[in-house]
All heavy atoms as an XYZ file, in Angstrom:
764
protein
N     -46.664     24.893     49.662
C     -47.554     25.826     50.285
C     -46.896     27.138     50.502
O     -47.542     28.121     50.290
C     -48.026     25.230     51.706
C     -49.043     24.067     51.719
C     -49.155     23.480     53.121
C     -50.307     24.475     51.145
N     -45.558     27.044     50.938
C     -44.867     28.392     51.184
C     -44.677     29.090     49.866
O     -44.567     30.438     49.879
C     -43.480     28.038     51.814
N     -44.705     28.460     48.730
C     -44.486     29.040     47.479
C     -45.811     29.529     46.840
O     -45.826     30.009     45.758
C     -43.764     28.181     46.431
N     -46.891     29.254     47.520
C     -48.226     29.636     46.930
C     -48.960     28.552     46.150
O     -49.848     28.826     45.551
N     -48.497     27.331     46.270
C     -49.102     26.268     45.487
C     -50.110     25.537     46.273
O     -49.979     25.417     47.530
C     -48.069     25.251     44.991
C     -47.138     25.882     44.120
O     -47.406     26.376     43.099
N     -45.697     25.704     44.418
N     -51.088     24.905     45.762
C     -52.054     24.088     46.408
C     -51.354     22.623     46.473
O     -50.478     22.304     45.748
C     -53.332     23.899     45.586
O     -53.030     23.503     44.307
C     -54.081     25.278     45.691
N     -51.810     21.927     47.548
C     -51.132     20.618     47.812
C     -52.187     19.594     47.999
O     -53.209     19.879     48.710
C     -50.274     20.651     49.066
C     -49.796     19.329     49.451
C     -49.085     21.665     48.818
N     -51.998     18.434     47.394
C     -52.805     17.293     47.636
C     -51.989     16.260     48.405
O     -50.892     15.913     47.855
C     -53.434     16.616     46.311
C     -54.207     17.726     45.568
C     -54.225     15.427     46.683
C     -54.698     17.291     44.249
N     -52.468     15.712     49.479
C     -51.688     14.749     50.269
C     -52.374     13.343     50.075
O     -53.614     13.326     50.426
C     -51.641     15.192     51.650
C     -50.920     14.047     52.580
C     -50.738     16.467     51.877
N     -51.729     12.348     49.741
C     -52.274     10.936     49.839
C     -51.401     10.091     50.783
O     -50.311      9.746     50.600
C     -52.195     10.247     48.501
C     -53.169      9.147     48.589
C     -52.728      7.949     47.662
C     -51.675      6.992     48.127
N     -51.769      6.219     49.312
N     -51.959     10.106     52.001
C     -51.186      9.282     53.141
C     -51.138      7.796     52.783
O     -51.942      7.326     51.929
C     -51.969      9.576     54.398
C     -53.040     10.537     54.106
C     -53.236     10.607     52.589
N     -50.276      7.157     53.441
C     -50.175      5.700     53.312
C     -51.456      5.145     53.708
O     -52.140      5.471     54.634
C     -49.038      5.156     54.140
O     -49.122      3.796     54.215
N     -51.880      3.978     52.804
C     -53.029      3.268     53.212
C     -52.915      2.577     54.575
O     -53.855      2.098     55.151
C     -53.587      2.368     52.103
C     -52.575      1.290     51.765
C     -51.607      1.636     50.726
O     -51.235      2.749     50.470
O     -50.916      0.750     50.137
N     -51.755      2.371     54.983
C     -51.435      1.705     56.205
C     -51.686      2.588     57.433
O     -52.172      2.148     58.539
C     -49.940      1.097     56.223
C     -49.654      0.471     57.560
C     -49.737      0.196     55.069
N     -51.459      3.873     57.241
C     -51.662      4.847     58.328
C     -52.449      6.103     57.931
O     -51.997      7.266     57.918
C     -50.332      5.337     58.809
O     -49.577      5.920     57.791
C     -49.542      4.246     59.502
N     -53.654      5.928     57.338
C     -54.440      6.977     56.760
C     -54.907      8.042     57.751
O     -54.909      9.198     57.405
C     -55.679      6.337     56.117
C     -55.775      5.030     56.879
C     -54.408      4.538     57.327
N     -55.139      7.601     58.935
C     -55.733      8.537     59.897
C     -54.828      9.663     60.369
O     -54.940     10.826     60.480
C     -56.261      7.839     61.112
C     -57.069      8.620     62.040
C     -58.430      8.731     61.518
N     -59.286      9.443     62.587
C     -59.998     10.505     62.399
N     -60.006     11.085     61.298
N     -60.580     11.061     63.446
N     -53.494      9.166     60.525
C     -52.447     10.221     61.048
C     -52.221     11.209     59.937
O     -51.997     12.440     60.309
C     -51.044      9.480     61.483
O     -50.579      8.848     60.256
N     -52.148     10.838     58.720
C     -52.087     11.870     57.771
C     -53.196     12.788     57.631
O     -52.981     14.036     57.315
N     -54.385     12.227     57.792
C     -55.588     13.130     57.624
C     -55.540     14.049     58.849
O     -55.917     15.211     58.612
C     -56.753     12.204     57.697
C     -58.050     13.023     57.564
C     -59.235     12.022     57.561
O     -59.123     10.790     57.049
O     -60.339     12.502     57.906
N     -55.229     13.583     60.099
C     -55.286     14.415     61.200
C     -54.309     15.555     61.032
O     -54.559     16.820     61.369
C     -55.033     13.678     62.466
C     -56.281     12.761     62.908
C     -55.906     11.822     64.074
C     -57.525     13.464     63.177
N     -53.038     15.312     60.761
C     -52.029     16.226     60.370
C     -52.466     17.347     59.511
O     -52.498     18.451     59.670
C     -50.803     15.611     59.957
C     -49.713     16.713     59.650
C     -48.986     17.230     60.692
C     -49.511     16.933     58.288
C     -47.974     18.281     60.241
C     -48.460     17.904     57.960
C     -47.699     18.558     58.869
N     -53.023     16.909     58.276
C     -53.382     17.807     57.248
C     -54.652     18.671     57.750
O     -54.792     19.896     57.380
C     -53.775     17.102     55.946
S     -52.339     16.485     55.103
N     -55.594     18.032     58.530
C     -56.791     18.813     59.012
C     -56.317     19.913     59.947
O     -56.705     20.996     59.866
C     -57.743     17.913     59.676
C     -58.993     18.553     60.115
C     -59.968     17.619     60.913
N     -60.257     16.412     60.024
C     -60.782     15.290     60.583
N     -60.881     15.236     61.846
N     -61.149     14.417     59.785
N     -55.350     19.592     60.743
C     -54.767     20.660     61.692
C     -54.119     21.702     60.911
O     -54.293     22.976     61.174
C     -53.831     20.059     62.648
N     -53.356     21.514     59.809
C     -52.661     22.467     59.136
C     -53.594     23.213     58.299
O     -53.511     24.503     58.167
C     -51.602     21.795     58.194
C     -50.643     22.656     57.358
C     -49.897     23.694     58.180
C     -49.784     21.814     56.586
N     -54.409     22.554     57.694
C     -55.505     23.144     56.719
C     -56.438     24.206     57.521
O     -56.885     25.210     56.843
C     -56.408     22.138     56.110
N     -56.595     24.058     58.784
C     -57.338     24.983     59.503
C     -56.858     26.490     59.447
O     -57.543     27.343     59.701
C     -57.630     24.487     60.953
O     -56.402     24.687     61.686
N     -55.498     26.574     59.115
C     -54.954     27.926     59.113
C     -54.729     28.393     57.634
O     -54.030     29.406     57.502
C     -53.660     27.916     59.934
O     -52.717     27.009     59.305
N     -55.292     27.660     56.678
C     -55.079     28.002     55.317
C     -56.468     28.424     54.615
O     -57.403     27.899     55.096
C     -54.410     26.853     54.516
C     -52.947     26.423     55.105
C     -52.625     25.056     54.369
C     -52.087     27.539     54.736
N     -56.352     28.931     53.558
C     -57.643     29.196     52.770
C     -58.184     27.830     52.364
O     -57.467     26.903     52.046
C     -57.068     30.042     51.582
C     -55.880     30.669     51.918
C     -55.177     29.743     52.941
N     -59.522     27.915     52.215
C     -60.209     26.618     51.937
C     -59.719     26.035     50.570
O     -59.508     26.724     49.659
C     -61.657     26.811     51.859
C     -62.551     25.524     51.718
C     -64.003     25.819     51.741
O     -64.440     26.790     52.305
O     -64.754     25.025     51.147
N     -59.435     24.766     50.543
C     -59.073     24.121     49.283
C     -57.596     24.072     48.900
O     -57.162     23.491     47.927
N     -56.770     24.877     49.757
C     -55.413     24.913     49.521
C     -54.647     23.621     49.762
O     -53.722     23.305     49.148
C     -54.662     26.150     50.191
C     -53.229     26.087     50.066
C     -55.235     27.459     49.667
N     -55.135     22.972     50.778
C     -54.569     21.654     51.219
C     -55.598     20.531     51.334
O     -56.650     20.813     52.008
C     -53.888     21.847     52.556
C     -53.277     20.489     53.201
C     -52.200     19.925     52.308
C     -52.804     20.793     54.639
N     -55.574     19.680     50.523
C     -56.616     18.579     50.375
C     -55.984     17.173     50.669
O     -54.758     16.969     50.418
C     -57.236     18.526     49.014
C     -57.804     19.911     48.664
C     -58.384     19.847     47.287
O     -59.036     18.869     46.859
N     -58.124     20.881     46.587
N     -56.806     16.284     51.162
C     -56.303     14.944     51.485
C     -57.143     13.969     50.560
O     -58.393     14.080     50.576
C     -56.579     14.575     52.922
C     -56.116     13.071     53.329
C     -55.665     15.584     53.897
N     -56.463     13.036     50.024
C     -57.089     11.912     49.259
C     -56.576     10.688     49.876
O     -55.380     10.330     50.013
C     -56.594     12.019     47.738
C     -57.121     10.880     47.009
C     -57.053     13.287     47.104
N     -57.629      9.762     50.284
C     -57.335      8.447     50.814
C     -57.472      7.404     49.759
O     -58.247      7.430     48.826
C     -58.270      8.147     51.942
C     -58.303      9.168     53.074
C     -57.130      9.086     53.951
O     -56.141      8.182     53.771
N     -56.951      9.890     54.976
N     -56.629      6.404     49.854
C     -56.647      5.164     49.017
C     -55.431      4.457     48.939
O     -54.400      4.735     49.699
N     -55.389      3.435     48.128
C     -54.192      2.608     47.985
C     -53.287      3.135     46.895
O     -53.399      4.167     46.420
C     -54.558      1.155     47.875
C     -55.512      0.875     46.572
O     -55.621      1.865     45.709
O     -56.048     -0.189     46.450
N     -52.326      2.126     46.544
C     -51.448      2.557     45.438
C     -52.132      2.894     44.080
O     -51.657      3.722     43.324
N     -53.254      2.262     43.857
C     -53.914      2.614     42.515
C     -54.374      3.931     42.496
O     -54.396      4.717     41.457
C     -55.113      1.613     42.354
C     -54.509      0.253     41.973
C     -55.707     -0.716     41.714
C     -55.174     -2.132     41.426
N     -56.155     -3.161     41.196
N     -54.940      4.389     43.657
C     -55.354      5.816     43.884
C     -54.279      6.832     43.606
O     -54.213      7.813     42.944
C     -55.943      6.081     45.267
O     -57.008      5.088     45.550
C     -56.458      7.417     45.483
N     -52.976      6.438     44.277
C     -51.900      7.294     44.088
C     -51.493      7.281     42.653
O     -50.977      8.445     42.157
N     -51.509      6.237     41.933
C     -51.053      6.183     40.547
C     -52.004      7.073     39.823
O     -51.534      7.800     38.827
C     -51.077      4.727     39.999
C     -50.521      4.706     38.478
C     -50.371      3.265     38.039
O     -50.550      2.276     38.921
O     -50.038      3.093     36.856
N     -53.285      7.056     39.900
C     -54.237      7.868     39.263
C     -53.967      9.282     39.529
O     -53.973     10.163     38.549
C     -55.696      7.516     39.716
C     -56.193      6.212     39.088
C     -57.609      5.834     39.516
O     -57.970      6.325     40.492
N     -58.275      5.069     38.749
N     -53.693      9.590     40.703
C     -53.292     11.028     41.184
C     -52.046     11.580     40.432
O     -52.219     12.510     39.818
C     -53.177     11.077     42.654
C     -52.969     12.474     43.307
C     -54.232     13.320     43.089
C     -52.736     12.237     44.740
N     -51.054     10.840     40.438
C     -49.795     11.265     39.862
C     -49.754     11.236     38.390
O     -49.052     11.883     37.725
C     -48.473     10.519     40.390
C     -48.421      9.121     40.081
C     -48.432     10.836     41.956
C     -47.192      8.494     40.473
N     -50.707     10.468     37.805
C     -50.842     10.379     36.350
C     -51.553     11.465     35.707
O     -51.529     11.771     34.500
C     -51.581      9.076     35.930
O     -50.748      7.955     36.240
N     -52.351     12.251     36.485
C     -53.186     13.295     36.102
C     -52.289     14.415     35.585
O     -51.221     14.778     36.064
C     -53.922     13.907     37.278
O     -54.548     15.158     36.827
N     -52.723     15.062     34.362
C     -52.057     16.229     33.809
C     -52.202     17.455     34.646
O     -51.385     18.358     34.514
C     -52.636     16.543     32.480
C     -52.344     15.378     31.436
O     -51.245     14.790     31.587
O     -53.051     15.373     30.409
N     -53.014     17.443     35.676
C     -53.209     18.624     36.651
C     -52.158     18.589     37.715
O     -51.972     19.539     38.465
C     -54.596     18.545     37.233
C     -55.633     18.856     36.099
O     -55.356     19.609     35.206
O     -56.735     18.375     36.245
N     -51.357     17.509     37.914
C     -50.487     17.287     38.884
C     -49.079     17.560     38.223
O     -48.695     16.861     37.316
C     -50.368     15.888     39.534
C     -51.769     15.625     40.260
C     -49.265     15.793     40.495
C     -52.165     16.582     41.228
N     -48.343     18.592     38.680
C     -46.982     19.033     38.080
C     -45.896     18.584     38.810
O     -44.686     18.571     38.303
C     -47.064     20.505     37.874
C     -48.183     21.061     37.092
N     -48.376     20.832     35.681
C     -49.315     21.618     37.384
C     -49.497     21.254     35.211
N     -50.144     21.786     36.282
N     -45.888     18.231     40.084
C     -44.783     17.893     40.900
C     -45.284     16.769     41.837
O     -46.369     16.851     42.368
C     -44.231     18.930     41.702
C     -43.013     18.563     42.426
S     -42.279     19.980     43.336
C     -40.922     19.006     44.183
N     -44.467     15.787     42.258
C     -44.702     14.724     43.117
C     -43.614     14.707     44.181
O     -42.442     14.703     43.774
C     -44.936     13.351     42.345
C     -45.106     12.228     43.404
C     -45.965     13.432     41.444
N     -44.000     14.629     45.327
C     -42.982     14.344     46.451
C     -43.486     13.167     47.274
O     -44.689     12.984     47.696
C     -42.824     15.421     47.338
N     -42.567     12.150     47.526
C     -42.982     10.926     48.262
C     -41.903     10.526     49.180
O     -40.720     10.497     48.843
C     -43.242      9.782     47.204
C     -44.042      8.618     47.824
S     -42.941      7.350     48.605
C     -41.998      6.609     47.419
N     -42.225     10.030     50.344
C     -41.405      9.302     51.294
C     -41.829      7.999     51.419
O     -42.974      7.815     51.779
C     -41.329     10.212     52.680
O     -41.019     11.481     52.451
C     -40.486      9.497     53.652
N     -40.998      7.010     51.344
C     -41.275      5.571     51.507
C     -40.280      4.575     51.027
O     -39.112      4.967     51.020
N     -40.914      3.503     50.582
C     -39.916      2.412     50.146
C     -39.302      2.717     48.840
O     -39.911      3.478     47.959
C     -40.615      1.080     50.139
O     -41.665      0.987     49.100
N     -38.201      2.060     48.596
C     -37.458      2.039     47.282
C     -38.254      1.446     46.227
O     -38.363      2.093     45.120
C     -36.121      1.342     47.443
O     -35.319      1.977     48.414
C     -35.320      1.417     46.238
N     -38.953      0.371     46.515
C     -39.748     -0.242     45.452
C     -40.956      0.685     45.125
O     -41.207      0.922     43.880
C     -40.490     -1.514     46.020
N     -41.619      1.372     45.982
C     -42.694      2.311     45.618
C     -42.158      3.464     44.886
O     -42.732      4.009     43.950
C     -43.511      2.680     46.848
O     -44.033      1.572     47.495
C     -44.637      3.678     46.474
N     -41.020      3.953     45.258
C     -40.316      5.078     44.693
C     -39.979      4.760     43.218
O     -40.106      5.599     42.298
N     -39.540      3.644     42.947
C     -39.341      3.176     41.431
C     -40.586      3.233     40.603
O     -40.498      3.641     39.567
C     -38.651      1.804     41.482
C     -37.242      1.794     41.973
C     -36.652      0.321     41.844
C     -35.281      0.293     42.304
N     -34.703     -1.107     42.287
N     -41.690      2.754     41.209
C     -42.917      2.721     40.548
C     -43.437      4.141     40.203
O     -43.811      4.531     39.172
C     -44.006      2.047     41.343
C     -43.741      0.581     41.445
C     -44.732     -0.072     42.396
O     -45.372      0.549     43.227
N     -44.897     -1.477     42.234
N     -43.237      5.088     41.266
C     -43.611      6.591     41.084
C     -42.634      7.132     40.024
O     -43.165      7.937     39.243
C     -43.611      7.172     42.408
C     -44.713      6.678     43.282
C     -43.717      8.749     42.270
C     -44.683      7.169     44.740
N     -41.410      6.855     40.106
C     -40.495      7.387     39.181
C     -40.793      7.085     37.718
O     -40.824      7.836     36.762
C     -39.026      7.007     39.360
C     -37.973      7.668     38.511
S     -36.387      7.189     38.878
C     -36.074      7.700     40.458
N     -41.245      5.801     37.526
C     -41.651      5.322     36.255
C     -42.897      6.107     35.715
O     -42.847      6.468     34.521
C     -41.919      3.774     36.283
C     -42.276      3.219     34.923
O     -41.757      3.508     33.976
N     -43.252      2.320     34.939
N     -43.847      6.282     36.567
C     -45.127      7.041     36.084
C     -44.678      8.498     35.834
O     -45.122      9.006     34.713
C     -46.193      6.937     37.206
C     -47.279      7.833     36.846
C     -46.660      5.490     37.322
N     -43.892      9.207     36.709
C     -43.577     10.536     36.468
C     -42.744     10.753     35.347
O     -42.748     11.757     34.632
C     -42.869     11.023     37.752
S     -44.083     11.275     39.183
N     -41.977      9.715     34.960
C     -40.882      9.974     33.815
C     -41.596      9.960     32.491
O     -41.104     10.704     31.487
C     -39.905      8.865     33.832
O     -40.444      7.561     33.492
N     -42.832      9.419     32.521
C     -43.507      9.332     31.103
C     -43.968     10.766     30.803
O     -44.310     11.017     29.586
C     -44.692      8.376     31.258
C     -44.191      6.943     31.306
C     -45.413      6.059     31.579
C     -44.818      4.599     31.703
N     -45.834      3.601     32.121
N     -44.127     11.594     31.753
C     -44.651     12.998     31.511
C     -43.709     14.008     31.957
O     -44.052     15.218     31.953
C     -46.052     13.281     32.176
C     -47.137     12.309     31.719
C     -48.444     12.567     32.103
C     -49.465     11.656     31.606
N     -50.826     11.955     32.006
N     -42.431     13.648     32.275
C     -41.422     14.435     32.719
C     -41.787     15.467     33.890
O     -41.587     16.640     33.893
C     -40.939     15.312     31.541
C     -40.116     14.497     30.450
C     -39.680     15.473     29.309
C     -38.900     13.897     30.954
N     -42.460     14.801     34.898
C     -43.016     15.593     36.105
C     -41.741     15.746     37.018
O     -40.993     14.822     37.213
C     -44.113     14.742     36.702
C     -45.258     14.750     35.947
C     -46.437     14.064     36.757
C     -47.610     13.879     35.848
N     -48.799     14.561     36.422
N     -41.810     16.806     37.623
C     -40.782     17.091     38.679
C     -41.049     16.086     39.908
O     -42.235     15.766     40.195
C     -40.899     18.464     39.222
C     -40.194     19.546     38.161
C     -40.427     20.809     38.692
N     -41.881     21.286     38.447
C     -42.494     22.231     38.957
N     -41.805     23.152     39.666
N     -43.760     22.396     38.741
N     -39.913     15.527     40.471
C     -40.169     14.441     41.403
C     -39.165     14.563     42.447
O     -37.984     14.879     42.300
C     -39.961     13.158     40.674
C     -39.981     11.817     41.599
C     -41.311     11.671     42.185
C     -39.760     10.648     40.627
N     -39.653     14.460     43.801
C     -38.640     14.393     44.905
C     -38.989     13.112     45.736
O     -40.095     12.918     45.974
C     -38.871     15.613     45.863
C     -38.034     15.545     47.027
C     -38.644     16.854     45.140
N     -37.989     12.253     45.849
C     -38.141     10.994     46.537
C     -37.175     10.876     47.774
O     -36.046     11.242     47.695
C     -37.805      9.794     45.734
C     -38.749      9.733     44.384
C     -38.099      8.675     43.459
C     -40.187      9.370     44.813
N     -37.726     10.479     48.928
C     -36.986     10.253     50.064
C     -37.294      8.729     50.356
O     -38.295      8.321     50.795
C     -37.479     10.987     51.262
C     -36.918     10.595     52.606
C     -35.817     11.578     52.998
O     -35.706     12.710     52.492
O     -34.998     11.248     53.942
N     -36.161      7.837     50.024
C     -36.482      6.463     49.966
C     -35.650      5.692     50.991
O     -34.457      6.116     51.230
C     -36.181      5.926     48.465
C     -36.945      6.598     47.401
C     -36.493      5.997     46.086
C     -38.497      6.382     47.661
N     -36.159      4.505     51.371
C     -35.355      3.568     52.162
C     -34.851      4.002     53.541
O     -33.896      3.419     54.080
N     -35.488      4.957     54.076
C     -35.003      5.417     55.459
C     -35.279      4.435     56.545
O     -36.014      3.456     56.325
N     -34.704      4.595     57.765
C     -34.917      3.721     58.741
C     -36.039      4.413     59.764
O     -36.093      5.584     59.874
C     -33.740      3.540     59.520
C     -32.620      2.829     58.783
C     -32.914      1.410     58.494
C     -31.978      0.714     57.716
N     -32.246     -0.588     57.391
N     -36.771      3.512     60.377
C     -37.762      3.976     61.398
C     -37.075      4.221     62.682
O     -36.001      3.493     62.978
C     -38.832      2.939     61.561
C     -39.767      2.735     60.414
O     -39.983      3.657     59.673
O     -40.185      1.540     60.143
N     -37.593      5.155     63.435
C     -36.821      5.345     64.724
C     -37.022      4.078     65.706
O     -37.986      3.314     65.449
C     -37.545      6.596     65.380
C     -38.795      6.739     64.585
C     -38.554      5.990     63.228
N     -36.092      3.868     66.462
C     -36.146      2.702     67.320
C     -35.638      3.076     68.735
O     -34.501      3.642     68.830
C     -35.145      1.563     66.735
C     -35.194      0.279     67.434
S     -34.147     -0.773     66.359
C     -34.120     -2.212     67.387
N     -36.291      2.552     69.703
C     -35.883      2.866     71.097
C     -35.413      1.495     71.597
O     -35.977      0.528     71.536
C     -37.090      3.303     71.985
C     -36.692      3.404     73.411
C     -37.603      4.575     71.445
N     -34.110      1.560     72.224
C     -33.516      0.351     72.716
C     -33.372      0.544     74.219
O     -32.626      1.460     74.642
C     -32.184      0.013     72.039
C     -31.465     -1.189     72.721
C     -32.376     -0.105     70.502
N     -33.967     -0.222     75.021
C     -33.889     -0.092     76.508
C     -32.625     -0.775     77.031
O     -32.113     -1.585     76.420
C     -35.085     -0.619     77.236
C     -36.392      0.076     76.861
C     -37.206     -0.178     75.863
C     -36.616      1.277     77.633
C     -38.277      0.575     75.562
C     -37.708      2.037     77.242
C     -38.590      1.686     76.280
N     -32.188     -0.347     78.207
C     -30.893     -0.806     78.802
C     -30.969     -2.395     79.016
O     -29.816     -2.970     78.963
C     -30.534     -0.075     79.999
C     -31.425     -0.249     81.195
C     -30.785      0.536     82.312
C     -31.730      0.500     83.423
N     -31.239      1.247     84.677
N     -32.041     -3.025     79.093
C     -32.098     -4.432     79.414
C     -32.345     -5.265     78.043
O     -32.586     -6.314     78.044
C     -33.253     -4.798     80.414
C     -34.618     -4.375     79.886
O     -34.794     -3.564     78.951
O     -35.669     -4.867     80.544
N     -32.227     -4.541     76.892
C     -32.496     -5.211     75.624
C     -31.133     -6.004     75.186
O     -30.216     -5.847     75.632
C     -32.747     -4.166     74.578
N     -31.504     -6.921     74.392
C     -30.388     -7.762     73.655
C     -29.741     -6.802     72.625
O     -30.393     -6.651     71.578
C     -31.053     -9.033     73.146
C     -30.022     -9.851     72.403
O     -28.893     -9.363     71.924
O     -30.291    -11.091     72.211
N     -28.648     -6.240     72.947
C     -27.967     -5.349     71.997
C     -27.716     -5.872     70.640
O     -27.839     -5.096     69.655
C     -26.847     -4.622     72.658
C     -27.141     -3.774     73.814
C     -25.892     -3.182     74.456
C     -28.122     -2.674     73.622
N     -27.190     -7.133     70.588
C     -26.927     -7.628     69.308
C     -28.166     -7.884     68.438
O     -28.176     -7.552     67.216
C     -26.238     -9.024     69.480
C     -24.905     -8.934     70.000
O     -24.103     -7.946     69.813
O     -24.474     -9.971     70.794
N     -29.380     -8.308     69.048
C     -30.591     -8.398     68.399
C     -31.073     -6.986     67.957
O     -31.499     -6.831     66.751
C     -31.596     -9.134     69.172
C     -33.004     -9.256     68.421
C     -33.919    -10.094     69.256
C     -35.221    -10.462     68.618
N     -35.695     -9.603     67.527
N     -30.954     -5.986     68.786
C     -31.478     -4.646     68.443
C     -30.632     -3.998     67.314
O     -31.139     -3.474     66.417
C     -31.319     -3.719     69.678
N     -29.299     -4.356     67.347
C     -28.387     -3.763     66.196
C     -28.744     -4.461     64.998
O     -28.839     -3.802     63.881
C     -26.940     -4.048     66.561
N     -29.090     -5.793     64.941
C     -29.355     -6.539     63.805
C     -30.858     -6.069     63.204
O     -30.937     -5.973     62.015
C     -29.389     -8.061     64.025
C     -29.528     -8.869     62.909
O     -28.876     -8.716     61.878
N     -30.496     -9.810     62.918
N     -31.732     -5.845     64.131
C     -33.059     -5.442     63.694
C     -33.106     -4.058     63.081
O     -33.869     -3.653     62.321
C     -33.999     -5.460     64.870
C     -34.315     -7.005     65.224
O     -33.968     -7.893     64.390
O     -34.950     -7.273     66.319
N     -32.171     -3.117     63.614
C     -31.998     -1.793     63.212
C     -31.669     -1.755     61.766
O     -31.983     -0.928     60.965
C     -31.172     -0.943     64.079
């Protein structure tokens, strides 16, 4: 967006509403059509990134999904940015079992 490109966001099918709400708030300050949201599962994502109209893909998620996306993008030499295998934030309260919390983290 900062470089003047249009963006299509496909949120996770597990949390579609949060991605849609974020994009709706951001899109309200942009020209119409500059930021679009597409909902769907992995097949929807694969169709999207396979399109010749898509020139770059950025994804945050699991390593397994990242490998699948890399495979699709490599066939057309698309630019790709992946943020994979991160940890979710975790709150540990003072009365928690610290060994269990450390193991779960």
